[in-house]
N, C-alpha and C positions, 0 to 999 in steps of 0.2 A: 584702745580697748574700754569702752564704757559699762560699768554696775552701775544699776539703782541702789543698792542697799549699802548704805554707809558701813555696815559692820563686815562687809564683803571686802570694801576698799581698806578696812582696817586692818584685816587678815591678808592683806597683801603687799602693803607696804612696807611692813618689816622685812620681806623677803626680795624686794623690787625696788632696792635703794637708788638706783637710778632715773625712777617712776615719780611722776607728780602725781600725786593723789588730788583730784576736786571734789569737794562735797559741797553740799546745799548747807545754808546757815539754818536755816527754818528757825527752830524757838531757840536757840540756843544763845546764853548769856555771854558776855564779854569774859566773863570768869571760866566757862567752858572750853570756850574757845582757845583761850590761853593755854588751858591744860591739855589740849589736843595737840597744839601747834607744838609744845613743849617736848610731848610724848611722841610726835611724829613728825620731823625735821623733813620730811619730803611730802608735809601735806598744805593744800591750798583751801582754803574756806571762801567762798564765795561772800563778795560785800552784801550782796542782797539775799533777800529770804531764799529765793531760789532761780535757778536757770531762767524761768519763765518772766521772773521779773525784768528782765531786759525787752520783754516783749509788749511792757504794758504802760509804758509811760508816754503819754502823748506827744511830747515834744520830740522823742528819742524815734515815735513811730514815724511821725511828721518827714523828718530828716531821712528816714530808709525807702519814703515813698517815691518813685520817678515823677517827673510833671506830669504825664499821662494820669496816675492816680489821682495827685493832687488835684488837678483841674477837675474831677468827678464830683469832690467835696464842696457845696456852696457852704461859703462861711469861712474856708480854710481850715486851719489849726483849731481857731477857737470853738469851731463847730465840733470836731474830734476830741478835743478836750471836755468842751460840755457832756457832750453822750458817753466817754468812758467814765468821767467821774460822775455823773448824774445821782449815783446808788454809793458814793464811794463810804458812807459814814458807815453804812452796814458792811462793808466789805473789812473796814479797818476792825471794827469790832469783832469780826471775824478773826481775823489774823491774832489779836490780840488773846482774845479766847483760847485760839489754839497754843498761843505759846503759855497759856496757864494752863491747859487740860492735859496738853501731850506729856511733860515730864510726870503728871502723877501716875503713870504706869511704871517709868522707871523707878520711882519712889516708893509705889506698892512693892514692887519685883525686891527692892534693898531692905524692906518690912518680912521676906518669905511669903509675898503671895503669889500663888495659891498654897504653894509645896508644903507649908509648915503647918498648913491645917490637916494636909493631906496624909502627914505621918503617922502611921500607923502605931508608931509608938505613943502618940497621944490620945489615941481615939477615944480611951473612958477616963481620961483627965477631963475633967469638967473645970478647973480654974485654968488649966495651960490654953483650952480651948478658947475660955471668955478673953483671957488675957491677949492672946492672939485677935481674936475679933474686935477687941479695944483697940487695940493697936492701929488696926486699917481704920478703925471708923473714926478716929483721933485726926490720923493724918487725911482723911478726905471733910474733914469739919468742913460743911455748906459756908459757913460766914466769913470763916477766915480765906476760904479760895474765892468767895464771890469780894471780899473787901481788895485783894490781892488782884483780881481782874479790873474793877473799880479804880484803883489807883493807877494801874498801867495805862489802862484806857482813858482817862483825865490825861494822864501826860503824853501820850500819842497823839489825841486830839489836837494837841497845840504845835502839833509839825505841820510843816508846809505840805501841799499834795505829794511833791514828788518824792519826799522824804517818807512819807505814808505807803507810797505806790514801791519805791525801793526795799523797804523793810517791815513793813508791819500789813502787807496784802499776800495772802497765799496768791503766788502769782500763776501757779498750774491753773487753781480754781477760778481765779479770777479771768485769767485768758480765754478760758474755755465758755465761763459763765456769760462774761461781759464782752470783752476785747473783741473775739471773733465772731458775734451775732452783729456787734457794732461796723466792723471792717466790713462784713458780708453785707453788711445793708447800705455803706455808704460805696463800696468799691465792687461789689459784685460777688455770685459765690465764687468760693474757693477752696478745695480740700485743704483741712486745717494745716497738716503736714507740709503742706507746698506753700500755703502762707507763712509757715513760722519759720522754714529754711529761707525764703525769698527775704523775709524782715532781716533775719540776722545774717544774710549777705550781702545786704546793702544797709546796713546799721554801721556807723563810724566806730572804730576800735576804741 
């Protein structure tokens, strides 16, 4: 059975000890993953950003193509790699920004966003309202967030192409925005869902 919401998976796992819950890694750090694995002994976290990251690495895609499809690609695997990675820097930056920005929502919620401010008990309490707003403002301090993004982006930029594609590119968006178009151009038009299934079916385990 497949659920797309992580929280739904976490609700089910304690009730179904015989099940294995598989979730995307997304922006989770190693510390967060270790905490989740300790909490749920029947949880498995994908080693890649998400399931679609198994569909975007040129070498793995090439190995999944039957000979007839490979023959359609002038220049072979080198052409496939060049086409898929031509705009990779922008997609890596997007993935890093995703990993920095996405946790901000959980952080804000831990600071009472937005219910604390909408509590009728403080509606006339100017000091409490300003303190709450100040806490949110400090948490979203732009320079700190920008510095964190730059530091992480500089580190990730030093990785090789395969590791960038495995962990630091949003696989679902990258497949839809880049890989699917490249494959349609090189191999001919095909329904996205059918092509995904075909790639998974022929990919090495």
